[in-house]
Structures are given as structure tokens and as C-alpha cells.
N, C-alpha and C positions, 0 to 999 in steps of 0.2 A: 554733562555727557550727551544729552539729547541734542545739544547744539552741534557737537562734534559729529554725531551721526547724521544730522541734517545737512551739515556742510559737506560731509563725505559723499552723500547722495547727490547733492547739488553739483559737485564738480565731476562726478563720474558720468561719462558720456557712453551711452550704449554703443557697442561696436556693431556696425552693419555687416551683413553677410557679404555685401559687395566689397567692403574694405578687407574683410578676411580673405576672400577669394583673390583679390588683387595682391595681397601680401603673399598668399600661397603660390599664385602664378609666378611671381618674381623669385621667391626664395625657395619654394619647395619644402618649407619647414612643416613638419608633421603637426605641430601644435595648432596651426591655422586650419589644417584639414580636419582635425579632431573637433574643433569648435564648429566648423561648418556642418560636419556630420551630426553632431549633437543638436544643432539648431534645425536641420532640414530633413534628416533621414525619416523621421516618423511621418511627416507630411508626404514625402515621396512614396513611402510604403503604402500609406492609406490610399493614395491615388491609384497606384498599381494594383492594389488588392481589389478595388472596385471594378477593375477591368480584366482581372484574371483570378487565379486561385492563390491561396496563401504561399504555396511552395514556389510557384512561378514569380509571384510578387517579390518574395525574398531573394530569389536568384537574380532577378532583373535589378533589384536595388543594389546588390553587391556589384553586379556588372556596371551599373551606372557610376558608382563611386570609383571603380577601377578606371573607367573612361575619364572621369574628372582628373584622376591622377595622371593618366597618359596624355590628356589633351589640355592640361592646365594652361599651356602657352597659347591656346586658341581662345581663351576667355577674353572678351572685350571689356575693358574697365568701365566703359560708359553704359554698360547694360546691367540689368538686374540679375542676380545670381539664380534665384529660384526658377524663373522661366527657362534659363539655360539648363539647369539641372533636370527640370521636368521634360524638356525637349529631348535630352539624352535618354532619360528613362522611357519616355513614350516611344522614341525611335527604336530602342532596343526591344521593347515589347512587341511592336509591330513586326520587326525583323524576325523575332521568335515565332510569331504567329504565321508569318509567311513561310518560314523554314519548315514548319510542321503542317503546312497547307490548311491552316485554320482561319486565315484572314478573310476569305470570301464567305465563309459560313458562320461567322461569329453571331451567336445568339446570346441570350442572357445566361451565361454559364456560371455566374457567381451567385450562389444562393446561400444566404445565412439562415440556418434553422435555429429556432429558439424553442426549447421545450419548457413550458411553464403551465401550471394549471391554476384556475381561479381558487381563491381561498376565502375564508369567512371574514377576516378582518378588513375593514374599509381601507386602511393604509396598504395592505397587501393587494387589495383589488385595484387601487390606484396604480401601484407598482406594476401589476399585471397588465393593466390597460396601456401603460407606457411601453412595456415590453412588446405587447401585441402591436401597438402602433409602429414601433421600431422594426419589428419583423415584417409588417405589411409594407413599410417604406422600403426596406432592403429588397423585398421581393419585387415591388414595383420598379425599383431602380434597376434590378437585374433583368427585367423584361424590356427595358428601353433598347432600341437599336444601339449598337456599339458606339457609333459616332456621336449620337445624342448623349449617351451616358458619359462619354469622355468629356464632352464640352460642359455638361452640367456639373460633373465632379470638379473639373478645373475651376469653374465659376464658384462653386462652394468652397474651394480651397483659397479663394480670395483673389484670383486672377481676373483682370478685366478682359473684355471681349477682344481688344487689340492684342493683349498678351497671349490669350488662348489662340488667336489666329496665328501668332508667331510660333507658338509651341507646336501647333498641329500642321503648320504650313498650309492652312486653308483660308479661303477668303473671309473677310470680316463679316459680310452679310450672311454667309453660310453658318458661321458660328452663332450669330444672333438668332437665326432661325432655329438651329438645333437646340439652343438653350430655351427658347420660347416653346417649342414643341415638347421638350422634355418636361418643362414646368406644367404645361397643360395636361400631359399624360399622367404625371405624378399626382396632380391635383384631382383629376378624375378618378384615379385608382384609390385615392385616400378619402374620397368624398364621404363615405359612411362614418369616418372617424371625427367628422366635424360636429361640434355640439352647439 
């Protein structure tokens, strides 16, 4: 039985998001879109959440998937799916900020609060330190200028500098600088947590 399971795993090839999107672009079949959604929606939501609030992130996520449905014929089969999806989401978020006149005055408006108190047990103290560090990181991230935060979060999502440049329609060198400055600022902000 274990040989059968091993062979089954050996012959199963993971399906790429690019293949799924290519199939969806041609056929419009819902099953491909559902698989894409399940594979990518959480990452898209996380990205949008770091640049907005929970309600707006959820709204833009939904609009992004509607745009994928509407513009499936515009997907280029020679490109990666996630950068295309994130470009759609980012552009919709920027459009929303422009529509509400918040684009020019973007400050760190995403703050995650965490209420915890130190406890007596060493394992609970370690857990509290981890929560405290996470809260400090989230607050430091929220204070970054919007464009630096955007570049840093995309980098953390696994995109390379060239892909981030493509997603944001910004020069490659500008993206490199934003990521570098974001790392420096975050490192300075979290200096006291180094042991």
C-alpha cells in the first residue's frame, strides 16, 4: 500500500497558477477560478490589509476577483499569475484612495493593536514577548511611508524587485531603494528587541 501511495505522489504534478489562469482565460470554467481563488486570495488580502484597513482590503479583494473575471482575456500566458493579480489589486486600491482624496495624505493608517499582559509562567512570558514583538513590528510597518511599505510587503510576499517594479509601475532602482529604506527603518525601530 505504501508503494501505491508513493507512486501516486510521484506521478501527480502540482498545477501551477499560470496553467489554471490559462485554462480559465480560454474556457471561463468556474472550477479553474475557484482553484486560483483558493491558492491566491489570502496572499492578496494580506497585502491589501497592510496598506489599508480590513473592510477596504476585503472590498478591494472582491473587486480584484471581479476584475479577473471581467478581464480574463487580457491575461498573458507567458506571465506569472500572482503579479498580474496583485497589480489589479494594487491599482484598485490606489484608485479608491484617489477617489476619496486620501492618496496624497497617506500615512500609516493601519495599526494592529494587541492587548496582552505579562504573566508569571516562563512559557507565557515567552509568548507575550513574541506578541509584543509582533505588535511592535506591525506598528513600525504602519509608520513606514506608503510606497516603502508597499514595496516591503510585496518583497515579503515573495516577489522579486523586477516583479514589484512591474506591479507598481515604478522604476527598478526606486523599488530597490524603498525596500532598503524600509528594512533600515524597521531594523532601527525594532533594535531594542534584539538580544
